[in-house]
MITORVEX-308603 format. One record per residue (C-alpha): x, y, z; residue in three letters. Coordinates in steps of 0.5 Angstrom, whole numbers, padded with zeros to 4 digits, always signed. Example, Ala and Ser with C-alpha at 12.3 -4.5 7.8 and 13.67 -1.06 7.14 Angstrom:
BEGIN
+0025-0009+0016ALA+0027-0002+0014SER
//
This chain:
BEGIN
+0295+0169+0279MET+0288+0173+0280HIS+0292+0179+0278ARG+0295+0176+0272ASN+0288+0173+0270THR+0285+0180+0271SER+0290+0183+0267LYS+0289+0178+0261ALA+0282+0179+0261PHE+0283+0187+0261LEU+0288+0186+0255VAL+0283+0182+0252ALA+0277+0186+0252CYS+0281+0192+0250LEU+0283+0188+0244PHE+0276+0186+0242LEU+0274+0193+0243THR+0279+0195+0238LEU+0277+0190+0233ILE+0270+0190+0233LEU+0266+0194+0228THR+0262+0199+0231PRO+0255+0196+0230ALA+0258+0189+0233ALA+0261+0193+0239PHE+0254+0196+0240HIS+0250+0190+0239ARG+0255+0186+0244ASP+0254+0192+0249LEU+0246+0191+0248LEU+0247+0183+0249CYS+0251+0184+0255ALA+0245+0187+0258ALA+0240+0182+0256GLU+0240+0180+0264ALA+0237+0187+0266ASP+0232+0188+0261SER+0231+0195+0263SER+0238+0197+0259GLN+0235+0194+0252ARG+0230+0199+0249PRO+0223+0198+0248ASN+0221+0201+0241ILE+0214+0203+0240LEU+0212+0205+0233TRP+0206+0209+0232LEU+0205+0209+0225THR+0199+0212+0221CYS+0196+0212+0214GLU+0196+0216+0208ASP+0199+0223+0210ASN+0204+0228+0208ASN+0208+0233+0212VAL+0203+0238+0210ASN+0198+0235+0215TRP+0202+0236+0221VAL+0202+0242+0225GLY+0210+0242+0227CYS+0212+0241+0220TYR+0209+0248+0218GLY+0202+0248+0217ASN+0198+0253+0221PRO+0191+0250+0220TYR+0193+0243+0222ALA+0190+0241+0229GLU+0195+0235+0231THR+0197+0238+0238PRO+0200+0231+0241ARG+0204+0230+0235ILE+0207+0237+0235ASP+0208+0236+0243ALA+0212+0229+0241LEU+0216+0233+0236ALA+0218+0238+0242THR+0220+0232+0247GLU+0224+0228+0241GLY+0227+0230+0234PHE+0223+0232+0228GLN+0226+0229+0222TYR+0225+0234+0216MET+0227+0230+0210HIS+0224+0223+0211CYS+0221+0220+0205TYR+0217+0213+0203SER+0220+0209+0198ASN+0213+0207+0195ALA+0207+0212+0195PRO+0202+0207+0197VAL+0201+0202+0203CYS+0202+0195+0200ALA+0209+0196+0197PRO+0211+0201+0202SER+0210+0196+0208ARG+0213+0190+0204SER+0219+0194+0204THR+0219+0196+0211TRP+0218+0188+0213ILE+0223+0186+0209THR+0228+0191+0209GLY+0229+0190+0202VAL+0226+0195+0196HIS+0219+0192+0194ALA+0222+0194+0187ILE+0228+0189+0188SER+0224+0183+0189MET+0217+0184+0185GLY+0212+0186+0191THR+0212+0193+0188HIS+0205+0192+0184PRO+0199+0194+0188MET+0196+0188+0191ARG+0200+0183+0187SER+0202+0178+0193ARG+0208+0176+0189ASN+0212+0171+0193GLU+0219+0172+0195ILE+0224+0167+0198PRO+0222+0167+0205HIS+0228+0162+0207ASP+0233+0167+0205ARG+0229+0174+0206ILE+0227+0174+0214ARG+0222+0179+0217TYR+0225+0184+0221TYR+0220+0181+0227PRO+0223+0174+0226ASP+0230+0177+0227LEU+0228+0181+0233LEU+0225+0175+0237LYS+0232+0172+0236GLU+0235+0178+0239ALA+0230+0177+0245GLY+0225+0181+0244TYR+0217+0181+0244PHE+0214+0183+0238VAL+0207+0186+0237GLY+0203+0189+0231ASN+0196+0192+0232GLU+0194+0191+0227LYS+0196+0193+0220LYS+0200+0188+0216THR+0199+0189+0208ASP+0205+0186+0206TYR+0203+0185+0199ASN+0208+0178+0200ILE+0206+0171+0198GLY+0208+0165+0201GLY+0207+0167+0208ARG+0201+0169+0212PRO+0202+0177+0214ASP+0201+0175+0222THR+0206+0170+0223GLU+0212+0173+0225ALA+0208+0177+0231TRP+0207+0175+0238ASP+0201+0179+0239THR+0196+0183+0235ASN+0194+0187+0241LYS+0197+0192+0245ALA+0196+0189+0252ASP+0200+0194+0256TRP+0201+0190+0262GLN+0203+0184+0258GLU+0208+0189+0255LEU+0211+0191+0262LYS+0212+0183+0263GLN+0215+0182+0256LYS+0220+0187+0256GLN+0224+0188+0252PRO+0219+0189+0247PHE+0218+0192+0240PHE+0210+0194+0239MET+0207+0197+0232VAL+0201+0201+0233ILE+0197+0203+0227ASN+0192+0208+0226SER+0187+0208+0221THR+0184+0214+0222LEU+0188+0218+0217SER+0187+0213+0211HIS+0184+0216+0205GLU+0177+0212+0206SER+0176+0217+0211LYS+0177+0223+0206ALA+0171+0220+0203PHE+0163+0222+0204GLY+0160+0228+0206ASP+0164+0234+0206VAL+0159+0239+0208ASP+0159+0239+0215HIS+0166+0239+0218THR+0168+0242+0224THR+0175+0245+0221HIS+0173+0251+0217SER+0174+0250+0210PRO+0177+0258+0210ASP+0182+0255+0214ASP+0186+0251+0209VAL+0192+0251+0206ARG+0191+0249+0198LEU+0197+0246+0194ALA+0198+0250+0188LYS+0196+0245+0184TYR+0189+0244+0186HIS+0184+0250+0184PRO+0181+0254+0189ASP+0174+0252+0189ILE+0169+0250+0195PRO+0169+0243+0194ASP+0176+0242+0195ILE+0177+0247+0201ARG+0171+0243+0204LYS+0175+0236+0203ASN+0181+0239+0206TYR+0177+0241+0212ALA+0174+0234+0212HIS+0181+0231+0212TYR+0183+0236+0217HIS+0178+0233+0222ASP+0180+0226+0221GLN+0188+0228+0222MET+0185+0231+0229LYS+0182+0224+0231LYS+0188+0221+0229MET+0193+0225+0233ASP+0188+0224+0239ALA+0189+0216+0238GLU+0197+0217+0237ILE+0196+0221+0244GLY+0192+0215+0247ALA+0198+0211+0246SER+0203+0215+0249LEU+0198+0216+0255ASP+0198+0209+0256ALA+0205+0208+0255LEU+0206+0213+0261GLU+0201+0210+0265ALA+0204+0203+0265ALA+0211+0206+0267GLY+0214+0204+0261LEU+0216+0211+0258ALA+0223+0211+0261GLU+0225+0205+0257ASN+0222+0206+0251THR+0224+0209+0244ILE+0217+0212+0241VAL+0217+0213+0233VAL+0211+0216+0229HIS+0211+0217+0222ASN+0206+0216+0216SER+0206+0210+0211ASP+0207+0214+0205HIS+0204+0221+0203GLY+0197+0223+0201GLY+0191+0224+0201VAL+0188+0229+0197ILE+0188+0227+0189ALA+0196+0228+0186ARG+0199+0226+0193SER+0198+0218+0195LYS+0200+0214+0189ARG+0205+0219+0186PHE+0212+0221+0187LEU+0212+0228+0188PHE+0213+0231+0195ASN+0206+0230+0196SER+0206+0223+0196GLY+0213+0221+0199THR+0215+0226+0204HIS+0213+0224+0211CYS+0213+0226+0218PRO+0218+0222+0222LEU+0219+0224+0230ILE+0223+0220+0235ILE+0223+0221+0242ARG+0229+0218+0246ILE+0228+0217+0253PRO+0234+0220+0258GLU+0236+0213+0259LYS+0238+0212+0252PHE+0241+0219+0251LYS+0247+0216+0247HIS+0242+0215+0241LEU+0240+0222+0241ARG+0242+0226+0234PRO+0241+0232+0238GLY+0238+0236+0244ASP+0230+0234+0245PRO+0226+0239+0241GLY+0231+0240+0235SER+0230+0239+0228LYS+0234+0234+0224VAL+0236+0235+0217HIS+0239+0228+0215ASP+0236+0225+0209LEU+0232+0219+0211VAL+0229+0213+0207SER+0224+0208+0209PHE+0228+0203+0207ILE+0233+0205+0213ASP+0228+0204+0218MET+0228+0196+0218THR+0236+0196+0219LYS+0236+0202+0224THR+0231+0198+0229TRP+0235+0192+0228LEU+0241+0195+0230ASN+0238+0199+0236LEU+0236+0193+0239CYS+0242+0189+0238GLY+0239+0184+0233ALA+0242+0181+0227GLN+0243+0186+0220THR+0243+0181+0215PRO+0247+0183+0208ASP+0241+0183+0204TYR+0238+0189+0208LEU+0238+0195+0203GLN+0238+0201+0208GLY+0243+0204+0212ARG+0242+0206+0220VAL+0240+0213+0221PHE+0240+0213+0228LEU+0245+0212+0234GLY+0253+0210+0234PRO+0253+0206+0227ASP+0249+0212+0223LYS+0251+0212+0216ALA+0249+0218+0212SER+0246+0217+0205ARG+0246+0222+0199ASP+0240+0220+0195TYR+0233+0217+0196HIS+0229+0213+0191VAL+0222+0212+0190SER+0218+0208+0185PHE+0211+0207+0183ARG+0208+0202+0178THR+0201+0199+0177ARG+0196+0202+0182MET+0190+0198+0182ASP+0187+0198+0175GLU+0191+0203+0173ARG+0198+0202+0169CYS+0204+0206+0170ASP+0211+0206+0171ASN+0215+0211+0175VAL+0222+0212+0178ARG+0224+0218+0183ALA+0231+0220+0186ILE+0232+0226+0190ARG+0237+0229+0195ASP+0235+0234+0200THR+0234+0239+0195ARG+0232+0237+0188PHE+0227+0231+0186LEU+0228+0228+0179TYR+0222+0224+0176ILE+0223+0219+0170ARG+0216+0217+0167ASN+0217+0210+0163TYR+0210+0211+0161MET+0209+0218+0159PRO+0203+0217+0155TYR+0199+0215+0161ALA+0196+0221+0164PRO+0197+0223+0171TRP+0190+0224+0173GLY+0187+0217+0170GLN+0181+0215+0173HIS+0182+0210+0179LEU+0175+0208+0182ASN+0177+0208+0189TYR+0180+0215+0188LEU+0174+0218+0185TRP+0170+0216+0191ASN+0173+0223+0194MET+0169+0229+0193ARG+0175+0233+0191ALA+0177+0229+0186THR+0170+0229+0183GLN+0170+0237+0183ALA+0177+0238+0180TRP+0175+0233+0174GLN+0169+0237+0173GLU+0173+0244+0174HIS+0178+0241+0169TYR+0172+0239+0164LEU+0169+0246+0164ALA+0175+0249+0162GLY+0176+0253+0168LYS+0183+0250+0170THR+0190+0253+0168ASP+0197+0251+0166SER+0198+0249+0173VAL+0191+0246+0176THR+0190+0243+0170GLY+0196+0239+0168ARG+0194+0233+0172PHE+0189+0231+0167PHE+0194+0231+0161GLY+0200+0226+0159THR+0207+0226+0162LYS+0214+0229+0160PRO+0219+0223+0160PRO+0223+0227+0166ALA+0222+0232+0171GLU+0226+0236+0176LEU+0224+0240+0181TYR+0227+0245+0186ASP+0224+0243+0193THR+0227+0248+0197SER+0223+0253+0193VAL+0217+0249+0190ASP+0215+0244+0195PRO+0209+0243+0191ASP+0213+0241+0185ASN+0209+0245+0180VAL+0215+0248+0176ASN+0219+0243+0172ASN+0226+0245+0171LEU+0228+0239+0167VAL+0229+0243+0160ASP+0232+0249+0163ASP+0240+0249+0161PRO+0241+0252+0168LYS+0240+0245+0171TYR+0243+0241+0166ALA+0248+0238+0171ALA+0243+0237+0176GLU+0239+0233+0171VAL+0245+0229+0169GLU+0247+0228+0176ARG+0241+0225+0179LEU+0239+0221+0172SER+0246+0217+0173LYS+0245+0216+0180ALA+0238+0213+0179LEU+0241+0208+0173ASP+0246+0206+0178ALA+0241+0205+0183TRP+0237+0201+0179GLN+0243+0196+0177LEU+0245+0195+0184GLU+0238+0194+0187HIS+0236+0190+0181PHE+0230+0194+0179ASP+0224+0189+0177SER+0220+0194+0174GLY+0223+0195+0167LEU+0218+0190+0163ILE+0211+0190+0164PRO+0208+0187+0170GLU+0204+0181+0167SER+0210+0180+0162GLU+0214+0178+0168MET+0209+0174+0171LEU+0210+0170+0164LYS+0217+0169+0166ARG+0215+0167+0173VAL+0211+0161+0170GLU+0216+0159+0165GLN+0222+0159+0169SER+0219+0156+0175GLY+0223+0162+0179LYS+0221+0167+0184MET+0222+0175+0181ILE+0227+0176+0186TYR+0231+0170+0183ASP+0229+0172+0176ILE+0232+0179+0176VAL+0238+0177+0179ARG+0240+0172+0173ASP+0242+0176+0167PRO+0240+0170+0162SER+0233+0171+0165LEU+0232+0179+0166TYR+0238+0183+0163ASP+0237+0190+0167VAL+0242+0194+0164LYS+0239+0192+0157ALA+0232+0194+0159TYR+0235+0200+0162GLN+0239+0202+0156GLN+0233+0200+0151ALA+0228+0204+0155ALA+0233+0210+0155ALA+0233+0210+0148ALA+0225+0210+0148ALA+0225+0216+0152LEU+0230+0220+0149ALA+0224+0221+0143ILE+0230+0222+0138ASP+0228+0220+0131PRO+0235+0218+0130GLN+0234+0212+0134ASN+0229+0209+0129ARG+0233+0205+0126ALA+0236+0202+0132LYS+0228+0201+0134PHE+0227+0197+0128TYR+0233+0192+0129GLN+0231+0191+0136ASP+0224+0189+0134LEU+0228+0183+0132GLN+0231+0182+0139HIS+0230+0175+0142THR+0229+0178+0149ASP+0221+0181+0149SER+0224+0186+0154GLY+0228+0189+0149VAL+0223+0189+0143ARG+0218+0192+0148TYR+0222+0198+0149TRP+0223+0198+0142ALA+0216+0199+0140ILE+0215+0204+0146VAL+0220+0208+0142GLY+0217+0208+0136CYS+0210+0210+0139PHE+0214+0216+0142LEU+0217+0218+0136LEU+0213+0224+0133PRO+0208+0222+0127GLN+0213+0226+0123LYS+0218+0221+0124ALA+0215+0217+0118ASP+0215+0210+0121LEU+0215+0204+0117ASP+0208+0201+0118MET+0210+0195+0115GLU+0215+0194+0120VAL+0210+0196+0125ILE+0205+0191+0122ARG+0210+0185+0123LYS+0210+0186+0131SER+0202+0185+0131LEU+0204+0178+0131ASP+0210+0178+0136ASP+0210+0173+0141GLU+0209+0178+0147SER+0202+0181+0147ASP+0205+0187+0150HIS+0209+0189+0144VAL+0203+0187+0140ARG+0198+0192+0144ALA+0203+0198+0143MET+0204+0196+0135ALA+0197+0196+0135ALA+0196+0203+0138TRP+0201+0206+0133ILE+0197+0203+0127LEU+0191+0206+0130TYR+0194+0213+0131ARG+0197+0213+0124SER+0190+0212+0121GLY+0189+0204+0121ASP+0184+0203+0126GLN+0181+0197+0123ASP+0188+0193+0124ALA+0189+0196+0131ALA+0182+0194+0133GLN+0182+0187+0130ALA+0188+0186+0134CYS+0186+0188+0141TRP+0179+0185+0140ASN+0183+0178+0139GLU+0187+0179+0145MET+0181+0181+0149LEU+0177+0175+0147ARG+0183+0170+0148GLU+0184+0173+0155SER+0191+0176+0154SER+0196+0177+0159TYR+0196+0184+0157ALA+0189+0185+0157SER+0189+0190+0163LEU+0194+0194+0159LYS+0189+0194+0153ILE+0183+0196+0157PHE+0188+0202+0159ASN+0190+0204+0152ILE+0183+0204+0150ILE+0181+0209+0155ASP+0187+0213+0154TRP+0185+0214+0147ILE+0178+0216+0149GLY+0174+0214+0143ASN+0169+0210+0146GLY+0168+0203+0147THR+0163+0201+0142GLN+0168+0197+0137PRO+0171+0193+0143TYR+0165+0191+0148GLU+0164+0184+0146GLU+0171+0182+0146ALA+0171+0186+0153MET+0166+0182+0156ALA+0168+0176+0154ALA+0175+0177+0157CYS+0177+0173+0163GLN+0184+0175+0165TYR+0183+0177+0172SER+0189+0181+0173HIS+0187+0180+0181GLY+0180+0183+0179GLY+0183+0189+0176TYR+0180+0188+0169VAL+0173+0187+0172ASP+0174+0194+0175ARG+0176+0197+0168MET+0170+0193+0166LYS+0166+0197+0171GLU+0168+0204+0170TYR+0167+0203+0162MET+0160+0200+0163LYS+0162+0193+0160ILE+0157+0188+0162SER+0159+0181+0164SER+0155+0178+0159LYS+0157+0179+0152PRO+0152+0183+0148PRO+0149+0179+0142ALA+0154+0178+0136LYS+0153+0183+0130THR+0152+0180+0124LYS+0157+0181+0118GLY+0162+0184+0123LYS+0169+0182+0121SER+0173+0177+0126LYS+0179+0177+0122ALA+0186+0177+0125LYS+0190+0183+0123ALA+0196+0182+0119ASN
//
């Protein structure tokens, strides 16, 4: 009887082994070991801020001073192709905490705090806790998500090593702020690191203050490295190293101008180092000290950590497992950038391990538009001064110009992304391949950034639904229609003019928006029908009106454009931030708009006030000028 029972049990186990998926089998093994917590890996995630691979010694910069991170790479595995999905903290961390792309749920604009359906999208620490993990975060959250306090999902906000020893298995995040962009501000004249010992990016002019700012940031990176080392030492002293997988990476790239906030290598190519103890060597991707050339996207981290810990991996997760027995390779990584603080922009990028393709949905917006926060850095100020003095060349001065609709870079030979190959016939196949892949990605992931941000917020208000649900309902947000309309606009082809006129009558404001953008992008010799454009000054969408006014301004009818913009500003239009940006991009001063700008009460999260500060607009409206026309443009 006993022998028969044992035999039946073995047959059942074999059957289960054969039918279970690798992920389920791995999870069941971990769950079976729950009684012995030493068989379940702890994870210590040592994050830092705002630095790309060029600031870390083991990634090839001979001047970088990061001995503890470099040593960790020799003990673990150094990933050579890891990229953030957003080039700034809040959208990047929004993607991390949910395992859903910020652009797929409406949390991509900087400091927007748009809500998501928390009953359907859970934070990964919730799922880890259900799997028996003690979860902590010291102390960076910044998830850019409304409807739930950022700290609610965590058991603790402090790394108490004795507590962690008692709470195994644990998942602990420790974030260093010592490499944050703000640490690159201030005095650059008294650095420990020598300004002679820096490796300048090709797009930066070789001038003293930029060298000094590089040196200043190297000093900060050295301090951050020491803080990472202190956490590793504490882990060792607590006797936890043999049970703990250690992960180190930055939250996106940076930090000198044209890195953070931009979708070039400099803004998205991040260090990623993982050390796996002997006890869990079955999870290793190779021999310790090796370099791993797999393509890793930040979106993959959430699903990977859950998988390694034996937790649930819900169907809504948009990443892939990149480590362990359930590893799945990826062909492409996608990054996105929309509004950053007070500055409007809209960019997507897709890449493999060699080529980077960038699509600029607002090519009329310069890369280097003034951002109050970024301009606190001496390097940024010095670069602009150098440019305005006429001392930059085609490479070092390009940052301050407008963008092409598309860019392609061969990152294997051009890691600084200064040689745009998009119009080179030799690379036409690569452009087509990557562009099609990006189109497919946008449809699959419901890209919510294909209409202006405040236009989307208007739909939220009108529908009573969250962005996550709006973009998944074609009757409220037609991803494919906007994608096609945007493609026609970015083609800058006069043969599309008749289609633009037709689409200006479309019932969907998103299609009308791209039609007016398409008209704007056409060269002036395309002979636009200004009567058609003038009718759009009365469009129901304020974003359509704003762009139509810009076309009229450019064609010489400045009075009509100024009247339209001033009316919208006085009425606190939801497109006010875009109008402030347009007036600044034009560069002809604020005098005709100052009264309306001062009267504007639309906040846009406080960023309209930032534009007022930069443009020196008093919060108190100036005295009215007698005889000044207030008539609505028509």
